[in-house]
N, C-alpha and C positions, 0 to 999 in steps of 0.2 A: 175662255176668252173673256177679258173684262168687257163690261158693257160700254156702249158708245158714250154714255154719260161719265163713267169713271175713268175712261182711258186718258183723256186730256190731262187730268189732274195727276195721274200716275206717271205720265210721260214728263210733265213739267217737273215733278219731284225728282225723277231720275236724272234729267239733264241739269237741273240746278245743283245736284250733288256731284255729278261726275263730269259735267260739261259736254262730254262726247259719249257715244255709245255705239257698240257694234250690234249685229243682229241677235247674237246670243243674249245680250243684256236686254234687248227689246222683247225677245221671246219671253224671257222670265218676267219682265215687268207687266206685259200684257197677258201673260198666262196662256200663250198659244205657241204652236210650232208652224203656223201658217205664214209664210212670207207675204202672201197677198194681203192677209189681214193686217199685218204689221204696217205695210205701206199705205193701206187704206186709212189707218189711224193717223199715221204720220202726215198724210196729205191734208188732214183736217187742221193741222198746225203748219206754220211756215218753218220748213226745215232745209238744211243744206247737207249735201254729201261731200265727203273729203275728196280733194283732187289727188291726194297721195294715197298710198296703201290700197290701190285699185278700187277706191271709192267705198271701202268697207266700213267707214265710220260716218256717223251722222251727228248733227247738232241742230239746235233750234236757231232760226235766223237772227234772233235778237241777242244771242249769247256772244258771238265773236266780237272782239275789239280789233277791227282791221287796221293794219298799218297804212302808210302812204301808198303802198303798192296794192292795197286791197287784199292783203294776206293776213292770216291768223293761224298760229300754231298752238297746239295743246298736246303735251306728251309726245312731241315729235310728229303729230298728225297735222297735215296742212289743209286749210280751207281757204277758199277764195270767194270774194264777193261776185266774181265773174263766173263762178261755179266750176267749170271744167278747166283742165290744164291747157287745152288748146285755146279756149277763149281768153284765158288769163295771159298766156304768152302773147297773143295778138294784141291785147290791150296794153301790155307792158311795152312791147316794141313800138306800137303806134303812138303812144303817149310820150315816149322818151324823146328828149331833144337831141340825143346823140346816138340813137339806136342802142342795141344791146348785143353783147357777145355771149357765146355759150357759157363761159365761166361765170359771167355776171348773172345770167338767168339761173344757172345751176345753183349758185350760191344763195340766191334769193329764194328760190322755190324749194330747194333741198330735195329735189328728186331728179331722176334721169330725164333730160329734155331733148336728147339728141334726135331720137326718132320723130318726136313731135315737130321739131324744127325742120327736119328734112321734108316731112310730109307737108308742112305749111309752105315751104319754098316751092315744092313741086306743084302744089295746088294754087300757087300764086296768092296765098293769103298774106305773105310777107315777102320781102326781097332779101337777098344776101349778096354782100360784096366783100372782097378780101382787102384788108388794110393792115400793113405792118405784120403780116403773117397770121392774122386772125380774121375769121369771118365775122362780119358785122351784120346783124339782122335788122332790117329797116322797114319802115312804113312804105307801102307800095307807092303812095302818092307823094311822099316827102323824102325819098331815099337820098337824093343828092344833098338836100338841105341838112339832113341829119348827119350824113357823112362829113360834110364840110364843118359842121359844129364840132364833131369829134376830133377832126384833124386840128382844128383851131385850139381845142383844149390841150391836145397833146403837145402842140408847139409851144404853148405857154409854160408847160412843166417839163423841164429838162430831165432826161432819164438818169437813173442812178448808175454809177460805175459798177462793174461786175462784182467787185469786192463788197460793196455796200448791199447789192442785191442778195448776195450770199448771207450777209448778216441779217437781213430781213427774214429770209427763209429759215435761218437757224432759230430766230425768235419765234416764228410761227410754229415750228416743230416742237419747241419747248413748251408751247402753250396748249398741247393736246388736252382736250377735255375742259379747257377754260375759255373764257371770252377772248376773242382775238380782235383787238381794236387797233387800227392804224395809229391812233393818237398815243396809245400805250407803247406800241412798238417804237414809235418815233422818240418817245421819252427815254426808253431803255437804250436805244442806240446813242442818243445824246450823252447819256451817262457813261457810255463806253468810248466816247470821243468820235462817234460816227455821225456826221451831219446828214440829215434827210428830212424832207418836209412830209407832212401828212399826205399830201397829194402824190408825192413820189412813192410813198409806201403803198398807197391805194393802187397805184399803177402796177406795182409788183404783185399785189394780191390778185388783181384782175388777170394779169398775164399768166399766173401759175394756178389759177382756180382756187385760191384760198378763201374760205368762207369768212367774211368780215364779221358776221354776227357771232358765230360759234364754230369752233374747230370741230370738224367731223373726222371720220377715219381717213388718215393720210393727209398730208399737207399740200400735195400737188395733184391737180386734176389730171386724169389720164386723157381727158378730152379737151385739153387747153387749146388744141389747134382746130377744134370743130367749129 
């Protein structure tokens, strides 16, 4: 086991090189197989556990460059400034002006959120109301306000006809493994003679659980009705 004096330098070097680490990497760096010893050393630094991958990855608190939602991803591993998946969902739902749907949360967090959402609703951590066939997850104290804002946004943007929706889905399917941007899809549709606004394309993405940032496995979420 590295000494208390040498451990911080070794950990800093590890994280600066790899950004994130699992227990095996920490064991090797600290020259120990004691889980308790590893966390004792980590606690001497400010660190975060991943909310994805069952919390198996760690990083130093000053490494993540969090986005507007308080999220940071490295090699597919998700970290949140709010630490846990549960607290992150609560924050995202509470701070949203229009509430959040299951596809929206799933796309942003890139993990399964169904069970956490149901547990939060049952424990009254958040509210849930159905609108246009989708459950909207809402702030307990501002549910009506958020739902009204969402409905107002929907009324402003006319839905696409079925044929155009199919065109959007085809473009998303063709983008497997690449960035999926509503703006890019809109431009491609325009080149094909199909008129659609970025907001209309976004609505299709949300309705079918398509990841706006990066296409994952499958283009349509199995839980788009959750």
